[in-house]
N, C-alpha and C positions, 0 to 999 in steps of 0.2 A: 755128794752135797753135803753130807754130814761134816767133812773136813773144811769145805768153803765156810759153812756157818761157823764152825769151831774158830776158824782163823780170823772171822772178823770179831767175834765173841772176845778172844782174846788181844786182837790188836786193840781194842777199846781199854781192856785192862792195862795194855802197856801204857797208853798215853794218860791215864788218869784212872784212878780206883772207879772203878766202875764194876727193874725187875719188871715191868710185865704186862695183857690183853684181857679183855673181859668176855666172860661168857653170859650168864642170866643173872648174875647178882647186880645189885645197884649200891653197893658199898661207896660211900664218899667219906674221906678223912685221911688220917696221916698214920703211918708207920714207922716207928722209930726202932734202929738197929744199934746194937753195940758190936763193934769191932775190936776184937781183942788181938794183938800181936806184940811180940817182942817184950811183954810186960806192960805195955802201953795200951789205952782203951780210947776209942773215938766213937762218937755218937753220929750217926748219920740218919738222914730223913728221907722218907719215899713219901710223895703226895700221890693219892690214888682219887680219880673222878670217874666213876663208871668206867668206859673204856679206854680212858687215859691215865697215864701215870708219869710222874715227873721225878725224876732222881736227881739230887743237887750235892755237890760238895763245893769247897772254895776253888777248886782246879777245874770242875767241868759239870755239865749237866746232860741228861739224857732224857728226850720225851718219847713214850711210848704213845700211840694212836692205832689201836686195833692191832694188827700184825705188822704194823710199820714203826720203825724205829729210827730216830732221828738225834744225831751226836754232831753238834758244832765242836769242830777241832781247829784251833789256830797254830799253823805251821810256819809262820810267819819268820819267827826267830830262827828256826831251823834252817830255813832257806836262806835268809839274810846271812847268817853264819857261814853256811858253805860257800855263798857267793863271794863273802868277804875273802874267804880262804881259796877261791878259784877252783872249786871242786863241785859246783852245780852243774850237773849234765841233764837237764830237762828242758822241752821247749814250753813249759808253764811260765806263764808271765803274769799270774794274779798276785793278790796280796797274801795268800796261804790262809785265807780264812774260808774253810770249806765245811759245807753241811754234808755228811755221810749219812746215807739214808740206805736203809736194808727193808726189805720185806719178805716174810715167810709165807710160803706158798703152803696148800694143805699136805702135799707130798713131802716137803720138808719137815714138817710136823711129824708126820706118819712115820718117816723114816727114824725118826728118834727113838723108837722104842723096838727096834730090829737089832737083835743080839749080833756084837761084831767083835773083832778083835784088834781093830786100829780105830782111831777117832774116838767118839763116844756114845753111849746110848743111856737111855732111863729105864730102869726096872720099877715098876710099881707094886709095892708090897701091901696086899690086903690084910685088914685084921690088927694091925699095931697101929695104936694113935697115942697122943699124950697131949697134955695142955701146955701150951706157950702163950706167953701175954694175954692169958684169957682166952685163947681161940684154942679150939681142937685141931691138932695137926696130925696129919697122915704121914707115912713112911714111904721113902723111894730110896733106891741106890743108884747113884751116879757112877757109871762105870765109865772109865776114862783111862785109855792107854798109852804107854810111852812108846819109844820107838823100837825097844824091843819086844813089845806086844804084851808088857806085863800091866795088869789092871791096878792103876794107882788111884782109884775112885773112892768114894765115900759116900756115907748115909746122908741123905738130908730130910729133914722134916718141913712139911708144906702145907698149905691150905688151899682148897679150891672153891671156899665158901665166900671169901671176900676178895676184892682187887682183882687184877687182870688175869686171865685163864692160862697166859702162857708167859713165862718169864723170859724177857727178851734182854737182861742185863746182867743179874748176878749168875744165873746158870741158864744160857742160852736154851729154850724150848721146854723147859720144865712146865709141865702141866698144873700151874697153880702158882700161888706166892709163897717162895721160899721163907721159911721162919726160923731154922737153925740148921748150920752145918759147918763142918771145920775142914779146911784144906791144909795138908801136910805135903810140904815140899820135900824134895829129893836129901837135901841136908837135913832134914828132920824139924825145921821149924815149921810152926802152924799159925793159921789165922782163924779165928772162931768169930761166926757171924751168927748173931741172935737177936730177933725181934724183942724188944724189951717193952713196947707200949702200943696198942691198937686202939686208935681214938677217931670215932665218928665226929665230925664237923663240917662248917661250911668252908668251901674253898672258893676263892676268886679265879676267874677266868685267866687273869693275869699271871697266876702261878703256873701256867702250862704255855707260856708262851716262850719261843726260843729267841735269844738275842739277834738283833738285826745285824746285816752286813755279811752272812754268811752265804755263800754261793755253792749249789749243789751241782756237782759234775759227774759226767759219764763214769762208770764203774772202771773202764779200762786208764782213762786218765788219772783218776785217783790211784789205781793200783801203780802208775808210772812214777807219780810224785813221792809216792812211799818209797818204791825200789831206789828213786834217786836219793832220797834222803839217807837211807840205810846205806847205798853205795858210798856216798859222799863221807860219812861219818867213820865208815871203815877204812877209806883212804887215809882220812886225818889220823886215825888210831896206828896206822903202819910206822 
């Protein structure tokens, strides 16, 4: 189950940069992040409304409602390109605008704290805190293993006092809203995520609506489409 969740999480990262469910708090407002990589900085915004969260960039958006994650993905350009080059091998005949839906069950969440040597799990560290964007942050360790079984994880500072209870976008399954962490790749390059502002404010219902025209598909059919895209692109690279 861990591997399945991880694959979905990183598939979303692959198509567009891409937090999170609510427990008992009633925070409504905006969390702004500074994303630093290769000497450049980008600001990203997360809207939080009790049990909902909406993460938007120019390229994508992700809606969290409870433990459900909705991601509209437009594969139409990929499919059109592969059809034009006569390498599209799939019975799918839609327009490529697909709503990807995932829902975490309690067993999925519980499994993410069990130590392992493949996939990933979270270790929550008691007693260490610091202030980030005016919010008290707690410390956790994200253990992430490569194909050789080496732990390539990192520390993450998070809060469970505002926002959704479980992060479903940035760090799939973290018990809280991530506020700061650094991801370092195999080549030594790194990306730093840090919350810079946490602001309570009124939000409109329209800010939590997904774009129209996206169709939800059964999981197996979606997998088939993604596989067909991957195989078609590999053929064109030959």
